[in-house]
N, C-alpha and C positions, 0 to 999 in steps of 0.2 A: 678552615674548612680542613678537619679531619682526612687522614689521606683514603679511609673507609668508606667515609661516608662521599668525600673526591668521585671515587673509582665505579660505586654507585650509580652519582648521579649520572658520569659519565656513557656507562651501562647502558642506564634510560635513556639517555639522550641519540645512542649508538643506534639501538631498537627500535624510535622513533623514524630515524633515516632510512631506516630497513626495508620499510611500508611504504605502500603508497607511492604518489605519484613520482616523489623526489626518488627513490629508489629505482624507479619505473625508465626515468630519465636518465640517471647515474647509468645503469646498464647499458642505456642506447648509445652513449657516449663509446667510439672507436678509441684504442691504445692513447693515439696519438691528437685527439681531443684531448679526451682527459691529462696527457702530460702537459700540453699546453695551456690547460686552466689549474694545474700542481704548480708550473712554472712562473705563473701570472702572479699564484698566491707566495711563492719562494723569491720573489724582489724583495714583497716587504712581510715577509717572516721576520722575524726580530728571537732570536736563537735565545731561548730562555736556559739557564743554568739545566733545570728539571727536565727538560727535554720537549718541553711543552710545544707542541708547532701554532703558532696563534700569528696576527698582524692585528692593525691597530684600525676598529671599523673605520676610524677617518678615512684610511688609506684607501676603504674602496669606491671615494668619488675619486679618485686618480684612475682606478683600474675602469669603474664606468665610462669615464670620456674617453679613455683609450678604444673601448667596445664602441662608441659611440653616442652613448645616452648622457642626456646632463641631467639624469635630478634632482627634484628639488629637496630644499633639506629636509623637511617633511616627509617626503616617502624615502629617501635613505635612509630618516631613524624610523622607519617604519617597517623597512626589510633588516631594518639592524638587530631591532628587537623582537623580531618573529625568533632571530634565531640566537640567539643574546641573552637567554631567559632571565639571565642571575645580572643583568646590565654594569658587567663587567669593561662595555668598549674595545673588547680582545675579540676575534672569533678565527674560531679553527676551521681544519679545512672543510670538512662537511658544511659548517654554515657559511663558508660561504662558498662555497659549491652551490650548496642552495641555492642563494642568491642568484649565484650567474647563470645554473641553471633557469631560474624565473625570465632574469631579462633576456636570457637566449627563446625564451617560448612566446616571449611577449612579440604581437606586431607594432611594427615602429610607424607610424603617424607620417605619410609621404612628407612633412616636413623637416621631422628630423632625420630623414633618409638625407633628402638634400643637403644639411646643414654638416649632416657626419659625410655626403661628397665632398663636400667647400673643405673639410678641414684635412682630406686628403691634398684635394687640386686647390693647393693654394695659389696659383698663380692665375687661375680662372680658364685654362686652358680647355674645358669641359672635358677631361681625360685623365684618368690616374697611371703615369709611366712608373717605371721605373727610381725616375729620381723624386718621385711624392712616395714611393713606399721606401725606399733608403731612407730617408729623409725622419719618416714615423717610425721605422725599426730602430733609427737612433737616436729617434727624441725618447722612445719610452725603454730604451738601454738596452734592446732585444738586440743581440746580435747575429742575424743573419747573412749565410752569404749571397754573393749576389749570381751561383744559380738558382739557390732557393727563389730567391725576388724572383728571376725572371721567368721560371717554373712557377709561380701562382700566377703571373703577370697570363701567362697559355694558356692557364688551365681556365681564365675568369674571359678570356678574350674574346667573342665567340665570334666578333664580327673580323678575326684577323689584323688589325688595325695594328697590332703592338705597342695598345692602349688599354685600360677597361673603363669604358663609357658607359655614364650616369647608368643607362637600361641593365648592364651587367651588373652595376655595383650592385642594383635593388635587387636583383635578381637572387644575388648571392646571398646578401642579407635578408634577403622573406624566407630564403629556401632553408633558412636555419631557424627560424619564427613557425614555418609551416611543419618543419620536420618533430620541434619540440614540443610540438601542440598535438601531436597526434595527426595529421595528417603527412602524407607524403609523397 
């Protein structure tokens, strides 16, 4: 594909993303949220010589699992097809962000919430503590200092127990879905 045609195509795609639900949701993200999503993208970014920032569509499954989702292959293919119109198997950042924003807006089922909680609470303690967060951060390759992990727990721990129970976990996860679904 010649550079002129590729440039026009990218401009048209960028125009599509500057309108509608995607653009509104992207503007609602805080800088920290956008940075976290961009960091997760960069974990899988294959630095190409031409400067294109893309990830393999198949890496999306790892990201979805880290976010507590277990999409079916059919669901994953559908999501990728919506943003990868040329069927390249590559996602640019806006395509990736679009998929993540759509996932954030979904209301997880009660079963999904319990499964996600159990992924964190491997010991079956019925709470997520500092050690659980430290383990998950290590598994996904995210260097988070201990102070930040303790802060995350204290922000989510409404009972004052020093850990996050199932009810607090559900509140946190569903509050994001409510916000990105247009509710506040």
